[in-house]
C-alpha positions as CSV (number, residue, x, y, z in Angstrom):
1,M,94.4,132.4,62.9
2,T,91.8,133.4,60.3
3,Q,88.4,135.0,61.2
4,R,86.6,131.8,60.3
5,E,88.9,129.8,62.5
6,K,88.2,132.1,65.3
7,E,84.4,131.6,64.8
8,I,84.9,127.9,64.8
9,L,87.1,127.9,67.9
10,T,84.5,130.0,69.8
11,I,81.8,127.4,69.1
12,L,84.1,124.5,70.0
13,K,85.0,126.0,73.4
14,S,81.3,125.8,74.4
15,E,80.4,122.7,72.4
16,P,83.4,120.5,72.1
17,T,81.4,117.5,70.8
18,I,79.5,119.4,68.1
19,S,79.5,117.6,64.7
20,Q,81.0,119.1,61.6
21,Q,77.6,119.2,59.9
22,D,76.1,121.2,62.9
23,L,79.1,123.6,62.7
24,A,78.5,124.0,58.9
25,D,74.8,124.8,59.5
26,R,75.6,127.2,62.3
27,L,78.1,129.1,60.1
28,N,76.1,128.8,56.9
29,I,79.0,127.1,55.1
30,T,79.5,123.6,53.6
31,R,80.6,120.6,55.7
32,S,83.6,120.1,53.5
33,S,84.7,123.7,54.3
34,V,84.4,122.9,58.0
35,A,86.5,119.8,57.5
36,V,89.3,121.9,55.8
37,H,89.2,124.5,58.6
38,I,89.3,121.7,61.3
39,T,92.3,120.1,59.6
40,N,94.2,123.4,59.4
41,M,93.4,124.1,63.1
42,L,94.7,120.7,64.1
43,K,98.0,121.3,62.2
44,K,98.3,124.7,63.9
45,G,97.7,123.2,67.3
46,Y,94.5,125.2,68.1
47,I,92.5,122.1,68.6
48,L,93.8,118.7,69.7
49,G,92.4,115.3,68.6
50,K,88.9,114.1,68.7
51,G,86.4,115.9,70.9
52,Y,87.9,119.2,69.8
53,I,89.7,120.1,73.0
54,V,91.2,123.5,72.4
55,Q,94.8,124.4,73.2
56,E,93.9,126.9,76.0
57,D,92.3,124.2,78.1
58,P,94.8,122.5,80.4
59,Y,94.6,118.7,80.3
60,I,96.6,115.6,80.9
61,V,97.0,112.4,78.7
62,V,97.2,108.9,80.2
63,I,98.5,106.2,77.9
64,G,98.2,102.6,79.2
65,G,96.2,99.5,79.8
66,A,92.4,99.1,80.3
67,N,90.8,95.9,81.2
68,I,88.2,94.0,83.2
69,D,89.3,93.0,86.7
70,I,88.2,89.6,88.0
71,Q,89.1,89.5,91.7
72,G,88.9,86.5,94.1
73,I,88.8,87.1,97.8
74,P,89.0,84.2,100.2
75,K,86.7,84.0,103.3
76,D,89.5,82.6,105.5
77,Q,93.2,82.0,105.1
78,L,94.2,81.5,101.4
79,R,95.1,77.9,100.7
80,L,97.2,77.4,97.6
81,R,96.5,74.5,95.2
82,D,93.0,74.2,96.7
83,S,89.5,75.6,96.2
84,N,88.9,78.5,98.6
85,I,85.5,79.6,99.8
86,G,85.1,83.3,99.2
87,E,83.6,85.8,96.7
88,V,84.4,86.9,93.1
89,K,84.1,90.5,91.9
90,I,84.1,91.8,88.4
91,S,85.1,95.5,87.9
92,L,86.8,97.9,85.5
93,G,90.6,98.0,85.7
94,G,93.9,98.5,84.0
95,V,96.7,100.6,85.4
96,G,96.4,103.4,82.9
97,R,92.6,103.4,83.0
98,N,92.6,103.3,86.8
99,I,95.0,106.3,87.0
100,A,92.9,108.1,84.5
101,E,89.6,107.5,86.4
102,N,91.2,108.7,89.7
103,C,92.4,111.8,87.9
104,A,89.0,112.5,86.4
105,R,87.4,112.1,89.9
106,L,89.9,114.8,91.1
107,Q,88.5,117.1,88.4
108,I,91.6,116.9,86.3
109,P,90.6,117.1,82.5
110,T,91.9,113.7,81.4
111,R,92.3,112.1,78.0
112,L,92.8,108.3,78.0
113,I,94.6,106.6,75.1
114,T,94.1,102.8,75.5
115,V,92.8,99.8,73.6
116,I,89.5,98.0,74.1
117,G,87.6,95.4,72.2
118,D,84.2,96.1,70.6
119,D,82.5,93.8,73.1
120,L,80.2,94.0,76.1
121,Y,83.1,94.8,78.5
122,G,84.6,97.4,76.1
123,Q,81.2,99.1,75.9
124,K,80.9,99.1,79.7
125,I,84.3,100.8,79.9
126,L,83.2,103.5,77.5
127,K,79.9,104.1,79.2
128,H,81.5,104.4,82.6
129,A,84.1,106.8,81.3
130,Q,81.4,109.0,79.9
131,S,79.6,109.0,83.3
132,I,82.7,110.4,85.1
133,G,83.8,112.8,82.5
134,L,86.8,110.8,81.3
135,H,87.6,111.4,77.6
136,M,88.2,108.2,75.6
137,Q,87.6,109.6,72.1
138,D,91.3,109.0,71.2
139,S,91.4,105.3,72.3
140,L,91.3,102.4,69.9
141,I,88.2,100.2,69.7
142,L,89.1,96.9,68.0
143,P,86.3,95.1,66.1
144,N,85.8,91.4,66.7
145,A,88.3,91.6,69.7
146,S,87.9,90.8,73.4
147,T,88.8,93.5,76.0
148,S,91.8,92.6,78.1
149,T,91.3,90.8,81.4
150,Y,93.2,90.9,84.7
151,L,92.6,88.0,87.1
152,S,93.8,88.5,90.7
153,I,93.6,86.5,93.9
154,L,93.9,88.3,97.3
155,D,95.0,86.7,100.5
156,Q,93.2,86.8,103.9
157,S,94.6,90.3,104.5
158,R,93.3,91.5,101.2
159,D,96.8,91.9,99.8
160,L,97.6,90.7,96.3
161,A,98.7,87.0,96.4
162,L,99.0,86.4,92.7
163,A,97.6,87.6,89.4
164,I,97.4,86.7,85.7
165,N,97.0,89.4,83.1
166,H,95.8,88.9,79.5
167,M,96.8,92.2,77.8
168,D,97.1,91.3,74.2
169,C,94.9,94.3,73.1
170,I,97.5,96.8,74.2
171,E,99.9,95.5,71.6
172,K,97.6,97.1,68.9
173,L,98.6,100.5,70.2
174,T,101.5,100.9,67.8
175,V,104.0,103.7,67.2
176,E,102.0,104.7,64.2
177,E,98.9,105.1,66.3
178,I,100.8,107.2,68.8
179,K,102.2,109.4,65.9
180,A,98.6,110.0,64.8
181,R,98.0,111.5,68.3
182,R,101.2,113.4,68.5
183,S,99.6,116.9,68.8
184,L,97.4,115.7,71.6
185,I,100.4,114.5,73.6
186,E,102.6,117.5,72.8
187,H,100.1,120.0,74.1
188,A,99.3,118.1,77.4
189,Q,100.3,119.5,80.7
190,L,101.9,116.1,81.4
191,C,101.6,112.5,80.1
192,V,101.2,109.5,82.4
193,I,102.3,106.2,80.9
194,D,102.4,102.6,82.2
195,A,104.8,99.8,81.3
196,N,102.0,97.7,79.8
197,L,102.9,99.6,76.5
198,S,105.2,97.8,74.1
199,V,108.9,98.6,74.1
200,D,108.7,100.3,70.7
201,V,105.9,102.6,71.9
202,L,107.7,103.4,75.2
203,E,110.9,104.1,73.2
204,Y,109.0,106.4,70.9
205,L,107.2,108.3,73.6
206,L,110.3,108.8,75.8
207,T,112.6,109.9,72.9
208,A,110.4,111.7,70.5
209,F,108.7,114.2,72.9
210,P,111.6,116.0,74.6
211,K,109.4,118.8,75.9
212,T,106.7,116.5,77.4
213,V,106.6,115.8,81.1
214,F,106.3,112.1,81.6
215,F,105.0,110.4,84.8
216,C,105.6,106.6,84.7
217,D,104.3,103.5,86.5
218,P,106.5,100.4,86.0
219,V,103.4,98.2,86.6
220,S,105.3,95.0,87.7
221,Q,108.8,93.6,88.0
222,A,108.4,91.8,84.7
223,K,107.5,94.9,82.8
224,A,109.7,97.4,84.7
225,S,112.8,96.5,82.7
226,R,111.2,98.0,79.6
227,L,111.8,101.4,81.0
228,K,115.4,101.0,81.9
229,P,117.0,102.5,78.8
230,F,114.8,105.6,79.1
231,L,114.9,106.5,82.8
232,K,116.5,109.9,82.1
233,S,113.5,110.9,80.0
234,I,111.1,110.2,82.9
235,H,110.2,113.2,85.1
236,T,108.4,111.2,87.8
237,L,108.7,107.5,88.4
238,K,106.6,105.5,90.9
239,P,107.9,102.0,91.5
240,N,107.7,99.8,94.5
241,H,110.9,98.4,96.1
242,L,111.2,95.3,93.8
243,E,110.5,97.3,90.7
244,A,113.1,99.9,91.7
245,A,115.5,97.0,92.2
246,V,114.9,95.9,88.6
247,L,115.5,99.4,87.3
248,S,118.6,100.1,89.4
249,E,122.0,99.6,87.9
250,K,123.5,98.3,91.1
251,Q,124.3,94.6,91.4
252,G,122.4,92.8,94.1
253,S,120.0,95.8,94.3
254,V,117.1,93.8,95.9
255,E,119.1,93.8,99.1
256,L,119.9,97.5,99.0
257,K,118.1,100.0,101.2
258,T,115.3,101.8,99.4
259,E,117.2,105.1,99.7
260,D,120.1,103.6,97.8
261,L,117.9,102.3,95.1
262,A,116.4,105.8,94.7
263,E,119.9,107.3,94.4
264,H,120.6,105.1,91.4
265,L,117.4,105.9,89.4
266,P,118.3,108.9,87.2
267,C,114.7,110.3,87.0
268,Q,114.1,113.8,88.2
269,R,111.7,112.5,90.9
270,V,111.3,109.0,92.3
271,F,108.6,107.9,94.7
272,I,109.2,104.3,95.9
273,S,106.2,103.1,97.7
274,Q,106.6,100.7,100.7
275,G,103.0,100.0,101.7
276,S,102.5,100.5,105.4
277,Q,106.1,101.6,105.8
278,G,105.5,104.7,103.8
279,V,107.3,106.3,100.8
280,V,111.0,107.0,100.0
281,V,111.3,110.1,97.8
282,K,114.1,111.4,95.6
283,D,113.7,114.9,94.3
284,G,116.8,115.9,92.4
285,K,119.6,115.3,94.7
286,K,117.5,115.4,97.9
287,H,116.1,112.3,99.6
288,Y,113.2,112.0,102.0
289,R,111.3,109.3,103.9
290,F,107.6,109.8,104.6
291,H,106.0,107.5,107.1
292,A,102.5,106.3,106.5
293,P,99.8,106.7,109.2
294,P,98.4,103.5,110.7
295,I,95.3,102.3,108.8
296,D,93.3,99.1,108.5
297,P,92.9,98.6,104.7
298,V,89.8,97.3,103.1
299,N,91.4,96.6,99.7
300,T,95.0,97.6,98.8
301,T,94.7,96.8,95.1
302,G,94.2,100.3,93.9
303,A,96.6,102.1,96.2
304,G,99.3,102.6,93.6
305,D,97.0,103.9,90.9
306,A,95.5,106.4,93.3
307,F,99.0,107.4,94.5
308,M,99.9,108.3,90.9
309,A,96.8,110.3,90.5
310,G,97.7,112.2,93.7
311,L,101.1,113.0,92.2
312,V,99.4,114.3,89.1
313,Y,97.0,116.5,91.1
314,A,99.9,117.9,93.2
315,Y,101.9,118.7,90.1
316,M,99.0,120.5,88.4
317,K,98.6,122.5,91.6
318,G,102.3,123.4,91.8
319,L,102.8,121.9,95.2
320,D,106.2,121.3,96.9
321,I,107.7,117.8,97.4
322,Q,106.4,117.4,101.0
323,K,102.8,118.5,100.1
324,T,103.0,116.4,96.9
325,T,103.9,113.3,98.8
326,H,101.2,113.9,101.5
327,I,98.6,114.4,98.7
328,A,99.7,111.2,97.0
329,M,99.7,109.2,100.2
330,A,96.2,110.6,101.0
331,A,94.9,109.5,97.7
332,S,96.2,105.9,98.5
333,I,94.5,106.0,101.9
334,V,91.2,107.1,100.4
335,A,91.6,104.2,97.8
336,I,92.3,101.4,100.3
337,S,89.5,102.5,102.6
338,H,86.9,101.2,100.1
339,E,86.2,97.6,98.9
340,D,86.4,98.7,95.2
341,T,89.7,99.2,93.5
342,I,88.8,102.8,92.9
343,N,86.9,104.5,95.7
344,P,83.8,106.2,94.2
345,N,83.9,108.7,97.0
346,L,87.3,110.1,95.9
347,N,87.1,113.8,95.0
348,E,89.1,116.9,95.9
349,Q,87.4,117.4,99.2
350,T,88.0,113.8,100.5
351,L,91.6,114.0,99.2
352,L,92.4,117.2,101.0
353,E,90.7,116.0,104.2
354,A,92.8,112.8,104.1
355,A,96.0,114.9,103.5
356,K,95.4,116.9,106.6
357,E,95.7,113.7,108.7
358,I,99.2,113.0,107.3
359,T,101.6,115.2,109.4
360,H,104.6,113.1,110.1
361,V,107.6,113.0,107.7
């Protein structure tokens, strides 16, 4: 590293959003000279992507969907093919974005790579990210495009009854766009991806970054199959039973016990969530079943996203498999105890307090 690069790096550590012109004025050099130094430092890996996050700062990258959630909740028992009295809520969503927000609330430096439209909803997503310290400088903002939308209907127990997702935006996140962010991904402590990404992007991520630790959410049965050829490249997989059945190589796998499904998923770690029945975990060749404490949920929609954030938090803290699972389950419990998909009260303190209540394995 040259002396000038050291000077620039010192400034960027304290002011990561400083403009190149301000840097030039501070160092009494031209803006074009600053641009050359920044380019060289990017190539050397001293700084990573937009926002000038320096290599020494540990961070994670989340790559996945971001959208607006429109959620319908019936007042009484849900009646199909009929108009139900209830309420409709509009909130920010998307599996990748939700995981990223939960991570940011747990004080994990998080960089979200997603796609949004340059519309009112897209601006709302950006403004909210800024308010919670979630970095979105590396995301794509599409001009004259609408931000993706996820429409869900809950039943009388506030469990998901059905949903429709309109996620065309995410198809604009191409392999070329990922290549342009390669340095950012390579220097991350880990990378969380969701199966909303195209098959081409998933293949590139899970084959071109052999040193990167990937956590993956299959999202749904329909999209889980996209991951099947690349399971050995995934460090941590978080499916539910039906998604695990899709990914398993065993015939008739839907009827298999959850432990058997985990056995046939060649990821290093597998956490198969079973809702109120707990979690089945495979860690290498060892298997565990963790029972969930009884709880009266307010809204279960965000449980899986919070669980993944809990896994990330535990990994960053270097916790063992038992403490990791307890932390992840605790994150889910915090999530489903609030009417919003993401509990605004989630933080390290509430997470650790909830984890203390989970003692039975």
